[in-house]
DODRENMAR-40316 format. One record per residue (C-alpha): residue number from 1; residue in one letter; x, z, y. Coordinates in steps of 0.1 Angstrom, whole numbers, plus 5000, padded with zeros to 4 digits. Layout:
N
+-----+------+------+------+------+
!  nr ! rest !   px !   pz !   py !
+-----+------+------+------+------+
! NUM !    A !    X !    Z !    Y !
...
+-----+------+------+------+------+
END
This chain:
188
+-----+------+------+------+------+
!  nr ! rest !   px !   pz !   py !
+-----+------+------+------+------+
!   1 !    X ! 4999 ! 4996 ! 5003 !
!   2 !    X ! 5029 ! 5008 ! 5021 !
!   3 !    X ! 5048 ! 4977 ! 5017 !
!   4 !    X ! 5014 ! 4955 ! 5022 !
!   5 !    X ! 5007 ! 4978 ! 5057 !
!   6 !    X ! 5044 ! 4965 ! 5067 !
!   7 !    X ! 5041 ! 4931 ! 5059 !
!   8 !    X ! 5008 ! 4925 ! 5072 !
!   9 !    X ! 5016 ! 4942 ! 5101 !
!  10 !    X ! 4989 ! 4967 ! 5097 !
!  11 !    X ! 4978 ! 5004 ! 5093 !
!  12 !    X ! 4966 ! 5024 ! 5064 !
!  13 !    X ! 4935 ! 5039 ! 5057 !
!  14 !    X ! 4937 ! 5080 ! 5055 !
!  15 !    X ! 4924 ! 5078 ! 5021 !
!  16 !    X ! 4959 ! 5065 ! 5012 !
!  17 !    X ! 4976 ! 5088 ! 5032 !
!  18 !    X ! 4965 ! 5119 ! 5017 !
!  19 !    X ! 4968 ! 5104 ! 4981 !
!  20 !    X ! 5008 ! 5101 ! 4991 !
!  21 !    X ! 5011 ! 5138 ! 5003 !
!  22 !    X ! 4991 ! 5150 ! 4975 !
!  23 !    X ! 5011 ! 5130 ! 4950 !
!  24 !    X ! 5050 ! 5138 ! 4962 !
!  25 !    X ! 5045 ! 5172 ! 4980 !
!  26 !    X ! 5081 ! 5172 ! 4993 !
!  27 !    X ! 5074 ! 5146 ! 5021 !
!  28 !    X ! 5069 ! 5155 ! 5051 !
!  29 !    X ! 5032 ! 5145 ! 5067 !
!  30 !    X ! 5042 ! 5143 ! 5101 !
!  31 !    X ! 5072 ! 5126 ! 5094 !
!  32 !    X ! 5042 ! 5098 ! 5074 !
!  33 !    X ! 5023 ! 5098 ! 5100 !
!  34 !    X ! 5045 ! 5092 ! 5133 !
!  35 !    X ! 5079 ! 5089 ! 5118 !
!  36 !    X ! 5092 ! 5120 ! 5138 !
!  37 !    X ! 5109 ! 5150 ! 5120 !
!  38 !    X ! 5129 ! 5145 ! 5083 !
!  39 !    X ! 5114 ! 5128 ! 5061 !
!  40 !    X ! 5115 ! 5156 ! 5034 !
!  41 !    X ! 5102 ! 5194 ! 5038 !
!  42 !    X ! 5140 ! 5205 ! 5021 !
!  43 !    X ! 5142 ! 5220 ! 5054 !
!  44 !    X ! 5107 ! 5232 ! 5060 !
!  45 !    X ! 5096 ! 5268 ! 5045 !
!  46 !    X ! 5075 ! 5257 ! 5013 !
!  47 !    X ! 5047 ! 5281 ! 5004 !
!  48 !    X ! 5054 ! 5303 ! 4976 !
!  49 !    X ! 5024 ! 5307 ! 4947 !
!  50 !    X ! 5028 ! 5342 ! 4931 !
!  51 !    X ! 5018 ! 5343 ! 4893 !
!  52 !    X ! 4997 ! 5363 ! 4881 !
!  53 !    X ! 5008 ! 5384 ! 4852 !
!  54 !    X ! 4991 ! 5363 ! 4825 !
!  55 !    X ! 4979 ! 5387 ! 4806 !
!  56 !    X ! 4967 ! 5410 ! 4834 !
!  57 !    X ! 4930 ! 5403 ! 4826 !
!  58 !    X ! 4936 ! 5406 ! 4791 !
!  59 !    X ! 4916 ! 5440 ! 4774 !
!  60 !    X ! 4928 ! 5468 ! 4756 !
!  61 !    X ! 4907 ! 5466 ! 4723 !
!  62 !    X ! 4907 ! 5498 ! 4701 !
!  63 !    X ! 4923 ! 5493 ! 4664 !
!  64 !    X ! 4896 ! 5510 ! 4639 !
!  65 !    X ! 4910 ! 5521 ! 4609 !
!  66 !    X ! 4876 ! 5501 ! 4590 !
!  67 !    X ! 4881 ! 5473 ! 4567 !
!  68 !    X ! 4855 ! 5444 ! 4563 !
!  69 !    X ! 4859 ! 5434 ! 4529 !
!  70 !    X ! 4867 ! 5393 ! 4526 !
!  71 !    X ! 4857 ! 5398 ! 4489 !
!  72 !    X ! 4836 ! 5421 ! 4474 !
!  73 !    X ! 4826 ! 5448 ! 4497 !
!  74 !    X ! 4831 ! 5482 ! 4506 !
!  75 !    X ! 4833 ! 5507 ! 4531 !
!  76 !    X ! 4861 ! 5530 ! 4540 !
!  77 !    X ! 4846 ! 5563 ! 4548 !
!  78 !    X ! 4852 ! 5582 ! 4583 !
!  79 !    X ! 4860 ! 5561 ! 4608 !
!  80 !    X ! 4886 ! 5566 ! 4642 !
!  81 !    X ! 4907 ! 5551 ! 4665 !
!  82 !    X ! 4941 ! 5538 ! 4650 !
!  83 !    X ! 4952 ! 5519 ! 4681 !
!  84 !    X ! 4949 ! 5495 ! 4708 !
!  85 !    X ! 4957 ! 5464 ! 4711 !
!  86 !    X ! 4957 ! 5438 ! 4743 !
!  87 !    X ! 4938 ! 5409 ! 4733 !
!  88 !    X ! 4932 ! 5377 ! 4761 !
!  89 !    X ! 4899 ! 5363 ! 4748 !
!  90 !    X ! 4888 ! 5400 ! 4741 !
!  91 !    X ! 4856 ! 5414 ! 4762 !
!  92 !    X ! 4849 ! 5451 ! 4766 !
!  93 !    X ! 4828 ! 5466 ! 4739 !
!  94 !    X ! 4852 ! 5445 ! 4713 !
!  95 !    X ! 4864 ! 5464 ! 4686 !
!  96 !    X ! 4895 ! 5449 ! 4658 !
!  97 !    X ! 4895 ! 5459 ! 4622 !
!  98 !    X ! 4910 ! 5449 ! 4592 !
!  99 !    X ! 4899 ! 5423 ! 4567 !
! 100 !    X ! 4909 ! 5431 ! 4530 !
! 101 !    X ! 4906 ! 5404 ! 4506 !
! 102 !    X ! 4911 ! 5363 ! 4503 !
! 103 !    X ! 4877 ! 5354 ! 4508 !
! 104 !    X ! 4882 ! 5340 ! 4541 !
! 105 !    X ! 4914 ! 5325 ! 4537 !
! 106 !    X ! 4925 ! 5303 ! 4548 !
! 107 !    X ! 4909 ! 5314 ! 4584 !
! 108 !    X ! 4914 ! 5349 ! 4578 !
! 109 !    X ! 4939 ! 5360 ! 4556 !
! 110 !    X ! 4945 ! 5399 ! 4538 !
! 111 !    X ! 4951 ! 5421 ! 4559 !
! 112 !    X ! 4946 ! 5402 ! 4592 !
! 113 !    X ! 4926 ! 5419 ! 4622 !
! 114 !    X ! 4893 ! 5407 ! 4631 !
! 115 !    X ! 4883 ! 5411 ! 4666 !
! 116 !    X ! 4845 ! 5417 ! 4665 !
! 117 !    X ! 4814 ! 5419 ! 4688 !
! 118 !    X ! 4785 ! 5438 ! 4683 !
! 119 !    X ! 4759 ! 5408 ! 4677 !
! 120 !    X ! 4719 ! 5415 ! 4678 !
! 121 !    X ! 4713 ! 5391 ! 4651 !
! 122 !    X ! 4676 ! 5401 ! 4646 !
! 123 !    X ! 4671 ! 5385 ! 4678 !
! 124 !    X ! 4688 ! 5355 ! 4670 !
! 125 !    X ! 4712 ! 5342 ! 4641 !
! 126 !    X ! 4741 ! 5313 ! 4650 !
! 127 !    X ! 4742 ! 5305 ! 4615 !
! 128 !    X ! 4777 ! 5287 ! 4603 !
! 129 !    X ! 4799 ! 5312 ! 4622 !
! 130 !    X ! 4816 ! 5340 ! 4613 !
! 131 !    X ! 4806 ! 5374 ! 4612 !
! 132 !    X ! 4813 ! 5413 ! 4595 !
! 133 !    X ! 4780 ! 5426 ! 4578 !
! 134 !    X ! 4772 ! 5460 ! 4577 !
! 135 !    X ! 4746 ! 5479 ! 4551 !
! 136 !    X ! 4743 ! 5511 ! 4539 !
! 137 !    X ! 4769 ! 5507 ! 4512 !
! 138 !    X ! 4789 ! 5479 ! 4522 !
! 139 !    X ! 4806 ! 5458 ! 4547 !
! 140 !    X ! 4814 ! 5421 ! 4545 !
! 141 !    X ! 4833 ! 5391 ! 4565 !
! 142 !    X ! 4816 ! 5360 ! 4556 !
! 143 !    X ! 4798 ! 5330 ! 4572 !
! 144 !    X ! 4759 ! 5335 ! 4577 !
! 145 !    X ! 4739 ! 5306 ! 4562 !
! 146 !    X ! 4705 ! 5298 ! 4564 !
! 147 !    X ! 4688 ! 5312 ! 4530 !
! 148 !    X ! 4657 ! 5296 ! 4514 !
! 149 !    X ! 4642 ! 5328 ! 4513 !
! 150 !    X ! 4634 ! 5340 ! 4553 !
! 151 !    X ! 4638 ! 5376 ! 4537 !
! 152 !    X ! 4678 ! 5372 ! 4532 !
! 153 !    X ! 4707 ! 5357 ! 4550 !
! 154 !    X ! 4730 ! 5337 ! 4528 !
! 155 !    X ! 4766 ! 5352 ! 4528 !
! 156 !    X ! 4798 ! 5324 ! 4521 !
! 157 !    X ! 4831 ! 5327 ! 4516 !
! 158 !    X ! 4857 ! 5299 ! 4532 !
! 159 !    X ! 4879 ! 5301 ! 4499 !
! 160 !    X ! 4860 ! 5280 ! 4477 !
! 161 !    X ! 4870 ! 5305 ! 4447 !
! 162 !    X ! 4846 ! 5328 ! 4456 !
! 163 !    X ! 4805 ! 5321 ! 4453 !
! 164 !    X ! 4777 ! 5325 ! 4476 !
! 165 !    X ! 4756 ! 5354 ! 4476 !
! 166 !    X ! 4725 ! 5366 ! 4496 !
! 167 !    X ! 4717 ! 5398 ! 4512 !
! 168 !    X ! 4681 ! 5413 ! 4523 !
! 169 !    X ! 4683 ! 5414 ! 4563 !
! 170 !    X ! 4664 ! 5447 ! 4556 !
! 171 !    X ! 4694 ! 5465 ! 4543 !
! 172 !    X ! 4716 ! 5447 ! 4571 !
! 173 !    X ! 4726 ! 5475 ! 4594 !
! 174 !    X ! 4749 ! 5458 ! 4617 !
! 175 !    X ! 4762 ! 5426 ! 4626 !
! 176 !    X ! 4789 ! 5418 ! 4644 !
! 177 !    X ! 4805 ! 5383 ! 4654 !
! 178 !    X ! 4843 ! 5375 ! 4645 !
! 179 !    X ! 4854 ! 5366 ! 4677 !
! 180 !    X ! 4889 ! 5358 ! 4672 !
! 181 !    X ! 4914 ! 5368 ! 4641 !
! 182 !    X ! 4953 ! 5388 ! 4655 !
! 183 !    X ! 4971 ! 5373 ! 4622 !
! 184 !    X ! 4991 ! 5405 ! 4609 !
! 185 !    X ! 5017 ! 5389 ! 4585 !
! 186 !    X ! 5053 ! 5394 ! 4588 !
! 187 !    X ! 5078 ! 5372 ! 4581 !
! 188 !    X ! 5116 ! 5381 ! 4571 !
+-----+------+------+------+------+
END
């Protein structure tokens, strides 16, 4: 555009000048418009942008001693907070629990932490998502699928070695949506 304007001895539309200044922030806009001053802003004071700590908005999530079964299901007993961990995708109220078993492999491995959020499943069920389902007798980490029986939910494992099973809705006490996984494998 500049060489065309020079050849034709014409001006440059302001939108092109704005694009040039945007694309080349080191270019002095005064020099570009008037030809006065230095071409580059190297002698000018540059604006310094501060970068916030990328983890400043991380939520401190309590890690409970509770285990959800990615297998046959069981309850752990009395629960307490073992630790806390900063997690960037978490929201206030989320908790982390350990997953025991390999039925949700490869997404969740034995010993991984599942970051879970309480979910009002009686109002709405997002079928196909991974949940921790708690009954009086067991807790499971499974994908919830719609059952042919309106009084049950179908529990599906991601590991094809495990078969689907159904849980009567009336036995479900709590449902937690798995919002993320923290891989706990250690490599030596």
